[in-house]
Every structure is written in C-alpha cells, then in structure tokens.
N, C-alpha and C positions, 0 to 999 in steps of 0.2 A: 436394595430398593430404598430410595430416599422418601421421607415423609414430606407431605405438602408443607410448604413454608409460608403460605399466605392464603387468603380467601379464594376458594374455588380452584386451587391448584393441586394437581396430582404430580408427584415427583417422578423421576426417571426410574426405570426398572433395571436391577442388576441381574446377574446370572447365578445359577446354582439353586439347590434346594433350600427352602427355608428350614431353619432348625425346628425340629418337632416340638420343642418345648414352648415356642412362642405362641401367644394368643393373637396371631397376626391375621389381618386381612391382607391379601395380596393387592393392596390399594388399587384394584382395578387392573393390575399388570396383566397383559396378555388378553384381556377382554373375556376370559372364560369365567364362569360362575360356579359357585358351590351349591350342592343340593342340600336341602334341609327337610326334615321329616314333616313338620306341620307348619312350615314357614309361609310367609306371605311374599309373593313376588312383588318387589317394590321398586327397584331401580332398573330401568330398561335401557340397554344400549341399542338404540333403534336403527340398526344397520342390517341390511339384507344379508342372509347367511352366505350368499354366493358372491359377495363382492370380491373375495379373495379365495384362491384355492387353499385347501387344507394345509399344505406345506408352507403357507405364508403367514401362519398364525402369529408369528412373532412381529409382523409388521402392522397388525391391527391396532388402531388407537384404543387404549384402554378406556372403559367407561369410568366417569368420575365416581368417587365415593358417594356424593350426593348429586344426582343428575338434575340440573335446573330445568331440563326439558321433559322431565317425567310427566306424562299426560294424565296421571291419576286425578280424579275429580277433586280430591282433597289436597292436591299439590304434591311436590316432591317429598320423599320420606324424611329428608333432612336438608340442611343448607350449610355451606362453608363460606357464605358471604352474606351476613346480616348487617347491612350498612345503615338502615333507616328504621324508624318506628313502623313504617308500613311493611317492611320486610319481616319484622318481628310479629306484627299482627297476623301475617299469613301463616305463621308457625305456632301460634299460641292460642290459649283458651281464655275465655272470660265469661262470668266473673269467677274468682277463686274462692270467695267467701272468707278470705282472710283480710284483716284490716290493712288498707293501703296497698295490697297486692292487686294491681289493676288488671294485669294479664300475666300468663305463666306458661312456660314450656320446660324443656330439659336440655342439658348439654352433656358432652363427653369430651375429655381431652386426655392425652397420654400422661402417665405418671412418671415416665422415665424416657431417657433418650435412646430410643430403639427405632431404627429406620423402618422396621417392618410393621409397627403397630398402626392401628386405625388413627388417622389424623384428627385434629380438632373439628368438631361439628356441633350444630344446634339441631335438635330433634324437632320433627313436626308432630306436636301433641294432638293435632286433629286426626292423624292417622294412627299414631302410637302413643297413647297416654302413659304407658308403662315403659320404663327404660329397658328392663329385662326383655320385654316383649319386642321392643325395637331391635335389640341385639340379636335375639333369637331369629327374628324374621330376616334380617339382612346379613348377619355375619357369623353367628354361632348357633347353628341348629342344635336343638336338644341341650342347650345350656341349662343346667340345673340351678336351683336356687342357691345351693351350697357353693357351687363353683362361682356363681355370680357374686356372692358375698366375698369370696376370696379375692377375685380380681378387681373388685370395685371398692369394698368397704374396709379391708384390713391392710394395714401398712406393710406388713411383712411380705404379703403376696400381691399387693396392688399392682395392676397394670394400667388402670385408667382411673382418673378422677371423674365422677359424674355427680350431677345434682340438678336442682331446680334453677331455672333462669327466669326471673320475674321482673316486670316493670312496676315500680313503686311510685305512687303519687302521694307523697307525704305533705300534709298541709303546712308544715314548717320547713322541711328540708327540700321540698320540691320534687321534680321528676328525675329518676335515675333508674338503673338496673341493678338488682341484687342477685346474687347467686349463693346457693347453699351447696354443701358437699356431703354426699352420703358417707358415713363412717359407722363402724361398729359402736355399740352403745357406751363402752367403758371410757372413763376419762383419759386413759392412756392412749386411746385411739383417736382422740380429738386432734385436729390439725395443728401443726406448728406454723408460725408466720412464714417460714421459707416455703412450705407446701402451698399455702394460700397464694403467695406471690407467684409460684409456678402456674397455678390455675389461672390467675389473672393474665399472665404473659401469654400462655397458650390460647386462652379463650379470646384474648384481644386480637389474635391473628386472624380470626374469622368473624369477630363481632365488633362493630363500630357504631352501633345505633345510639350509644350514650355511655355515660360514666358507669363503671362497674364498682359495686360495693359488696363486700363479704357480709352475708346475713345468715339467718338460722331458721330452722323449721319452727312452727308455732309451739310444738311440744318439747323442743330441745332445751334442756337445762344445762347439760354438761358443756356444750359448745360455747354459749355465752359466758359461762362461769370461767372457762379457761381464757377466752379472748380478753376478758376484762382485766386480766393480769398482765397483758402485753403493754409494753411502753414503746410508743412511736413505731408501730410495726411497718409503716411505710405504705399503707393502703387504707382505704375507707372501710369502716365497719358500721353496719346499721343494725341496731337492736330492735326487734319487732316490738310494737306496742300491743299489749294484750288486753282484750276486753275482759270484763269481769263476768265470764260466762260459767255457769254451773252445769248446764246440759246443752249439748249441741247434737242434733240428729242429722246424719248424712243419708242413710237409707231408712225411711220409716217402714214399719211393718209389725206383724205379730208372729210369734212362734213360741213353742214349748221346748224346754230343755233343762238339763241338769247344770247348775251353776258351777263353773270351774274357775277358781281364782289363781292367777299366776303373776309372779314378778316377771320381768322381761327374760331373765336367765332361765327361770323355770319354764316359761313358755317355749323358749328355743329348744330345751331338752324334750319337752312333751311333744313338740311338733316333729322332731326327728324320729321319735319312737312311735309316732302315730297314736297318741294317747287320748285323742278326742275326735269326735265325729259329728254327724248331723243331729245327734240328740243332745249336744252339749252347747251351752252358752259360755263363751270364752270371755273372761274378764281379765284385762291385762293392765298392769300399772302404768305402762306407757304405750307408745305406738310401735308395734313390730314392723319389720320391713314388709312382710307379706304373710298370708295364711293360705296354704295350698289346699288343705282339707276342706270339705263341705262341713259347715257348722250351723247351729241353729241361730245364733246371734253373736255379735261382737260388741263389747263395751271396752273402751280404752280410757285410761286415766290421763291421756295426752290428747290434745286437739289434732285432728287430721286436717288435711287440705285436699282440694279437688283432685290433684294428680298423685296423691299418695297411693302406693301400690295397693294397700289394703282397702282404701276407699273405692278405687276403681273396681277391684275384683268383687267386693261385696255388692256394689251397685249393679254389676252385671248379673249377679246371681239373685238379686232381690233379697239378700240377707239383711235383716235388721242390724244396723250399725250406728253407734252413737258414742259420744264423749260424755263422761260424767266426772266432775271434779273429784279428786281423791277416790277413784273408782273402787279400789280394793276395800277401803274402809266403808264406803257407801253401800256396798253390796255384801259385806262380810257376813251379815246375818243369814244370807241365802246360800252360803257355800254348801255344795253337795246336795241341795234340795232340788226337786223337780218343780219348775215354776212355769207360769204363763207370763211372757214379757211382751210389752208393746211400746214401740218408739213412735212419737208423734211430732210432726213439724208444727210450729206455732200457728194458730189461727186467731186473727183478731177477735176479741180484745186481748188474747193472751200475748204476753211480752217475751216468752221464751219457749223453746222446744221443751218437751217433757217425755217422761216414760212412766209406765206403771209395771209393777211386778207383784205377783201373788202366787202362793202355793197351788199346785195342780195335782190331780190324780193321774195315775198311770193310764186309766181308761180314757180320760180326756186327751192326754198327750198322744196316745197311740192312735186315736181317732183322727186327730189333727195331722199327725205325720202321714198317715195312710192317705189322707185326702190331698196332701200337698207335695208328696214325693212322686217322681216318675215311676211308672209301673211297667215292667217288661212283660208283655203279653206273649202268649204262644211259645212258652219255653220249650225247646226241643226235648222230647223224651230220650231215654237211653235204651238201646238194644243191648241187653246184657247177655244174650245168647250167641250172637255172631262172633266167631273166634278166628276167622281167617285173616292172615297178614297180607291183604291184597296190595299189589302194586297200585300206584295212583291211577294208572291207565286201565286197571282191571275193575275199579270200583263201579258199582251199579249206579249210573247217573240217570236212569230212566225216570221220567216224571211220575209214572204210575207205580213206582216201587212201593212195596208194602209199608216200609218205613223210610222217611227222608234220609239221605246219605249222612247228614249231620248227626243222626241218632246212632250211627255206627262208628264214624271216624272223627267226629267233632268239626268245628268250624274251619280250621286251617286245611285239614285233609279234604273235607267236602268241597270247599271253594276251589282248591287246586284241581280236584278231579273234574269238576264242572268245566273248568277252563281247558284242561287237557282233552276233554271229549271232542273239541273242535280245533284246537291249536295245532299248527304244523309241528310235527315231532322234532324238528331241528331247534325249536324254541323251548323244548321241554327239558326238565332235569329228572333223572331217575329218582324214585322214592317209593315208599310203601307205608302203610298205616298199621298201628297197633290199636285195635278197636277197644271200646269201653269194657268189653267182657272181662279183661284181665284186671283192670282197676276195680271193677265191681266185685269180683271174687276176692281181691285183696282186702277190700273193706269188710267183707264178711268173715274172712279167715284170720285176720290179724287182730290180736287182743291188746288192750291198753288199760292201765289202771286209772279209774275215775276217782280222784281224791276229793272231788267236790261233794261226794255223798258220805254218809257215816253209817256203817263202816265203809272204807274205800272198797271199790268193787271192780273186778276185771270184766270188761265188756268189749264187744267188737268195735272196730273203728267206726262202722256205720252207726251203731247205737251211740257212740261217744259224740260224733259230729251232731247227731240229732239232739242230744242233750245240751251241747253247747248252743245250738241254734235256738233252742226253746228255753234257755236259762235267762230269766230277766236280769240277773246280776251282770251278765256280760254287756247288756245294753246300758246299764247304769254305771258300770265301772270299766272305762276304756283300758286302764292299766291291767286289770284282771284279764280282760279279753286279749290284750297283747301278750301277756304271760302264758295263757293257756294255748293260744295259737302257736306261739313259739315252741312250746312243749310238744304239741301235736306234730309239728313239722320235724322236730328233732327225733321224736319216736319213730316216725315213718322212715327217716333217712338212716338212723343209727341202729334201729331194732327191727325194722321191717325186712321181710324175706320175699324175694322174687322167686316164683316157682321155677325150680331147675328145668322143668320141661319148657317153660317159656324162654328161659335164657338160651337153651339149646336151639329152639326154633328161631330165635332172633339172630343168633350167630350164623345159622345156615342161611337165613333170609338175606342178611347183610352180604354174605359171600356170593349168593346168587344174583342179587340186584346190583351190587356195586363192584363185583369182580374180584373180591378178596376180603379177608377179615383184617387185613392190615390197613384198610382204607378208613380214614377218620370220617365219621358220619355225625349228623346233627339230630339229636332227639328234641323235637320242637313241641311245645304244648299245643294241644288241639282239643280244648274242652268243648262241651256243648253250649257254653255261654261265652263265646268270643267270636270275633270276626263276623258279626252279624250287622245288619243294617242299623238297628237301633241300640246295639251294644257292641262297641268295638272291642273293649277289653285289652287294648294295646298296652303292653307294659305291666299287666297284672300278674302274669304267670312267668315261669322260668323255662328256659331251654338250655341245653348243654351238649358239649361234644363228647362222643363215645368212640372207643376203640375196642372192637371185638377181641383182638389178640390179647388185650390186657386181661380179659376174662379167661381166655383159652390157655394162658401160660401157667395156670394153677397156682399162682402166688399173688401177693398184693404189693409187691415191691415195684417201685418206679425205677426209671422213668417210663413214660408211656411208649409202647411199641410203635405207635403211629406217629409220634412226635417226640424225639429224644429231648427236645427243649422243655417238654412238659414233665416236671419232676415227679408228679403223682400219676398213678394209673387212672385211666378213664374207663372203667369197666362198664359192661352192659347193666349190671345190677345197680351200680351207683347212678347211672344215667336215668334209668326207669324211676327209681325212688326219688331222685331230685325233681323230676318233672311232676310226678304224682303229688309230692308234698306241696308243691307250689300252688295247688288248688286252694290251699289254706293260708296263703300270704295275707298279711294284715290288710293291705290295700284291696286285694281281691275280695276278701270277706266283706269289708265295708262297702265296696262298690256294689256288690250283689245285694247287700242289705239296703242300700240307698234306692236301688231299683226294685225293691220288694220281691227279690228272687229267693225262694226258700233255699237255705244253704244245702239241705240234703237232696235238692234237685240237681245240683252241680256234679259233674263227673269229668274225668280226664282220660282222653285218648292221646295218642302220640303220633305225630307225623315224622317219619325218618327220611332225611335227605342227605346228600353229600354235605360235608362240612365246608366245602369250597375254600381250602386253604391257599390255593394258588390261582388267583384270577387277575385279569388285567384291570378290571373295574367292577364296582358293584354300586347299586343305587336304588332309590325310591322315586316313583313317578306317580303323578295324579293326572286324571283327565280333566283338569281344571285347577282351581286354587281353593284348597279346603277352607280358607278363611274369608274368601271374597266371592260371593255368588255372581258378581258382575264380571269377573275375570274368566274369559273363555279360553285363554291360552293354556296349554299343558305345562305343568310344572315338573321339572326333572332335577333331582338332586343326586349327584354321583360323586364317588370317591375313588381315588387311585388304589389299585390292589385290593386286598381283603380288609382294609381298614373300614369299619362300618360307618355308613352315613349316620346311623342312629348311635352315636358314640357318646360315652360318658365324659370324654375328654374334650372340653371346649377348644383346645388347641387344634383339634382335627377338623378344621373348617373344610367342608367339601365344596365341589363345584355346583353352581346353580344356573340353570338355563330355563328359558321359556320358549315354547314351540307354538308358533301360529300356524294353524291348519286351514286349508281350503279344499273342500271336497275330498277329505281324507288324506291329503298330502301336506307335508310340512313346506310352507312357502316362505317362512322367515324364522330365523333363530335369533333369540335375544340372549346374548352372553352377559349374565348378571354378575357373577362372582367366580373367581378362580379357586381351585383346590390348593390348600396350603402344602400339599405333598407334591404338586406338579412343578415342573420347571416353568419359570416365568414365560408367559406367552404360549405355552404348550397345553392345549385342552386335554382333559381326561378322555372325553369322547369327541371324535371328529364330527364335522357337519354331516358326513355321510352316515355315520352311526346314529346320530340323533334323528336324521330323516327316517331311517329304518325303524327306530324305536317309536317315533311319533305315528307313523303309518300303522305299525303293529298295534299300538294302543287304540287307535281309532277303530280298527277292525275288531279288536276284542270288545270295545264298548258297544259295537253294533250287535254282537252275537252272544255276549255273556248274559245268562238268564238272571234277571233281578225282579223280585216281586216288590214293587214300590208300595203296594197297599194304598193307604190314604195319603202318602207323601207325594210331593211334586217331583216328578222324575228329573226336572231340571236341577234339583238340589242334590241329586245322587251322583257321586263321582266313583271312579274305580281307583283304588290305591294298589299299585303293583310294586313288588320288589324284583329286581333283575340283576343279572351279572353278565360280564363279558369275559369269555374264556381267554386265558393268557396266550395260548399258542395259536388257536384257530381264530380268535377274536369273534367267536360266535356269541350272539346275544341269546340269553335264555331267561325265561320268567320263572321265578321260584316261589312266589306267593302272590295272592290276590285277595282283596276284600272290598266290599262296598263301603262307601263313606258317605254319611248323611250330613250335609251342611246345615247350619242354622238358617232359618228362613230370613227373608229380607226384612 
C-alpha cells in the first residue's frame, strides 16, 4: 500500500497481509474498519452497506484517512489539506495563553519511509485536544501511554513525529506557523536538523497555510539549547519569548494531600509503579507528558499550554493544576507533609495568579476527601454459603431471589446469566461459575505474617486485608502500599493452597461442561465490584487460561497439555490463585478507595468459559458510542481470529464499523477502518454478519434488565463481547455489561 503523497490523497492498495510488527493503518484500503474498546467513531464512509455484494468488497472505494465530508458538528477528525488560515481556524483552538501563540492544534507525520503507516495529517483539536486520544479513537484502540511514548517520542522506536502546530503573531517577525515535536526529555533525544527537515517536508505535503518554523514548548529548555548550537540548519527556528511569570494557574481549586516532590525521571518511575494517588499533591520539576492516576493536585516547574496532555486531563477532572517557578525549591519545605492547597486565578486588582498552602490535620483532609470523592452506594453483599458450580444457564435469575445473583457469582457471571435467561441458545457459549464461597473460605483459612506489628504476627488473610485497609500509613505512603499489596499477591499465588476438594470438583465440572479436561478454559474475574452501572472495573482484575489436564497429570512439568506451544503448565490451582490475588492489584485497590468502597467488602468469584483459541473473529460492540451521547449508531470493533480487540500491542489495529438501525434493523453500514490482520479489501465481518449482530444487539437492548435508578436511560449503553466461530461462523455473545456515559 502506498502512502498518500499529497494533500487529501490516499494511495493505492497492494495485496497480502501487513506485517504484524507495523503500527499501520490500512490507510482506508478496502473500506473496512477496526474496532476499538472505548473509541470514538470519527470518520464515516457514508455509503449504503448494500451498494455492492459482499464478494465485491475489494472494489469498494476506501474511505479517506481524514474524511472532509464527516458530518460531525465539530467537523472532520483531521485534515490532509490545510491550505488557508481559514482551514487552520476550523481545526484549531484559541486562545492558547502562550505569548504570541494565536491559535493551536496538533499534527502527525511518518518518521520513516514505510508505505503502510498513517500519512501526514493535521488533527482537529476541537474534537480531540489530546494526540494520544486522537490516535486511540481513530487508529490504535487501547494504545497505552508507554506504547505511545515509544512510537512517538523515542528515536530508537519512533514511527511518527507528532507535536503542536501553532499560528504565531509576533509583533516583530510577523505571522507564520510554528511546530513543536514531542520527544523524550533527555538531551540525547532532542531532534537533529535532518529530523526537523523531514518533519517540514512531510508536513508541507498537507499544510500550505503559511511558512513553517521549528519552535519549542514554553517549558522546554533542552530543545532550544541544542538548536542554538546548529549552524545554518536550512530552516527557520523561532525561540519563544517568555514572560516573567512566577505562578500560572490552569485549573483553579482546593484540595488536601501529601506533598510529593519529583524530578521528571523520578516521576516517570513513580507513575509506572503506581506510587501516588488521590491523596497526593504531585510536584514535578518540569511538565510530564501525562498523569493517568487520579491525584489531589499538580504543580509543575515548567509552564503548560492549553493543549498539553496534562493540562487537558486535569481540567477535565477539575484537579487543581498550576505552574510555580522553581517548583521543587519553592515547595521543598512541604515535602511529605499533609497540606491544604488552593490555586487561584488572578482577580483585579491582582496582577498574577496565586496559590496558598498550609499544613492540615488528617481529620480535615479525610472530611474533605469524603465530601468530594464519588461514593459507590448499594455495594452488593456476598453469599458465602452458596457452593454450587452452576452453569450460567442454571443460575437463579428470578428477580425475587433471596439474594441478588451478583452476590453469588459476581458481576460478570450475573450479567451473563441475566442475558442467557432470554437469549437464543445458538448465541450462547457454555460456562459455569465458581461462587464467592470458596474465596471467602480461603480468606479465613490462609495465614500470612503481618510484619507491620511488633512482634510480627500470623493472621488470616481476611484479618490482614482489614489491617491494610484501616492502616493510615498506607494512605500516607504510596510506596509502602505498593510494597505490601505486591507481597500480599505473591503470598496468595506462591503460598496459597486451593482446597483439593475444590480442584477435583472443578476438573469434573470442566469435563462435564466443555466435553473434556483437555479443553483450554478461561478463568475470568467476577468480583462483586465490577461490571456494574456505576463501577465498570474494566481492566482492574486478572483473568487467565487454564488446562485441567495440567492438574490431572500429577506433575508440574510443561508444556501445557492443552497447548504444546505453552511452555508452562496452566493448572487449575494456578488459575484460581491468579484470579483471586488480582482482587488486590494496586489499581483495583486505589479505584475502590477512590469510590469509598471498604476494601474488605470486596470479594472474588470466577466465571469459567471456553478459552476460544480458534475463532474466525472476536470483537466488542456498544449500543451507541461510549464517548458521544449524540451518536446513536452502534459501534462495532472486531479483530480477525483470536487476536484480542483489547490488545496491549498497538500494532494489532482492529476493524471499526458503525451500524445505523431503523426499527431494529441495520439499514446502513459505515466502514471506518480495516483490520491490520485482514487482506486489503477483505472485511473481518461481512455485511450480512454485521446486520445479524446489529439486530441481535437491538433485541438484547430491549430485553436486558437494567435498573437505571436516577440516571437518564438515554445515557446507558450495553457493552458486549462476541465471537464468530471458525467452522460454523456462528455468532456468540460471551460477555455483557451496562455502560454509563457522562452526561451532556
């Protein structure tokens, strides 16, 4: 496939599979789209699904990477033809708050000559102020921050150059357009002249609104320092003029927290290890690329700008966020202390933004946090007595049951049972549940050494978890919390014992439900605090593949009997302990803490289903768009084979389709993006399959029981996971959860 060579052009499509290693978009080839887990449907190929028969897919005109006819109220998601100031105005934001930066958006161009990569484009900041958000929505679902940093900011692994594109009105130098380029912070990663020249050449192929000049972020010191050593680089360089600002507030507000001081390198380490949370005020010497964790406040020693990732994210959360000159030195006296911090925008006759900081008591802080955190009400209780390994279709879904089903089998198991109570059996997958009874007994029977008391004491896991949850030191010291939770998980997995009676029962149940103990099955987390309307819990816990024969062979030697390519055994005991221990993952603990869920109210059941190692396709679909309440079309993300839609590898770009329904039937299919694994022009799912899926989703939406409570039913979607069997091509639904969108 050839990359577009000019504004608005999409190249010709070649044949054969794309290499799995490429981070490619099938630049529209074949007109099919890739699915994404939480993505926004952005580019529409507005052509009726029945224009051509399914076997003519290779003749369909591919949708452009940036569709100029996209009817979204905020305009197309991006453009490959920015020829005038007016074109730029439609894609950019104003004001930026930075001296002489009159309007701003973002761009992306290839960093290497690869015909399969996404071609040069200019992003629409009105729809996507964050570049990573833009990539995730359009091209790379489930792109992680670490993967983004690899493909955009680091020379050794870079696939794309990306940065800010700004219109500058300098009183001396006049009007022109400046561009910055995202790089890792070290001096060694700063661009060389040949790299800047490539960016100019690539960007010029889609941008003609004015002269381009290489410039720098307001907080960037390394970039200008390196550029000033260049002699006649062959392109214009613009060095920003800095105001003499000592405090600049981006998101005003009040919060309480423990002050944590970080250099940029220390911050990156702490972020990866989840060493701060909503009780922490993070003070950083410069501006990090982003902060994914919920924090009390952010103070940076570098100035931010309107479209900085960190600025946008903190503004959305309402988190106090501001710049202080020499931040580490200015706040050094508060390091480790619990304080009340307030950031204020200037009000005349004040001439500058300001902040105040003062020590606070634990009682003051706890009262503030409790009043400003979300609180999950009506936490499902746990039935510790029920011990039957019910098939999903046998579970008691009667609305007048003594206990709600979620109290026996957790969120995943209960949701699937409610669906299967009315779903046509041909769309069901076999499965059964391991109720809370066994995990609750494990908590009481398993002992662990509590070294936080003197002298150290052996206590039950239940008592140990309670002690962790009520220990104020864990709230004050994220590093200690991380260490103790890691130790708890390791103790469960390495020293925990699954009852031999349960292991025997599970082997027998796997044999009966799935037709043999040689069949790989999936042990899936199903806690009482996940897959609920107000608490999704997606990604918090762990699931794993299990092979009963690996337990029954009476040894621990690999490879797995169910999969010779798997070098280690996947025993029942290992699978049970792996899922159980994940209840205490760092992120899960912090998320429950943020929602004010008592840690010892959480428990873990397990949903057991087929591992689906051999399928024609698998996907995720929503009865709407999870990020846009105005979008009424169904969003379908589907991938070829058993390669997951929710993949950690950004190279595994799935297909994305939008389904328009009328009276419960699919009347138009919008092919948005192709799967990287599919042959060019060949969709993962045919029009006929998508029509069947859309109609089925509509029927499920009409019948699936949802208690909306005080929420607007129009803001509630259903999130389904499905597969298509390889031999019979039968569509089956393997998971369902309600999804609550943010209000308008």
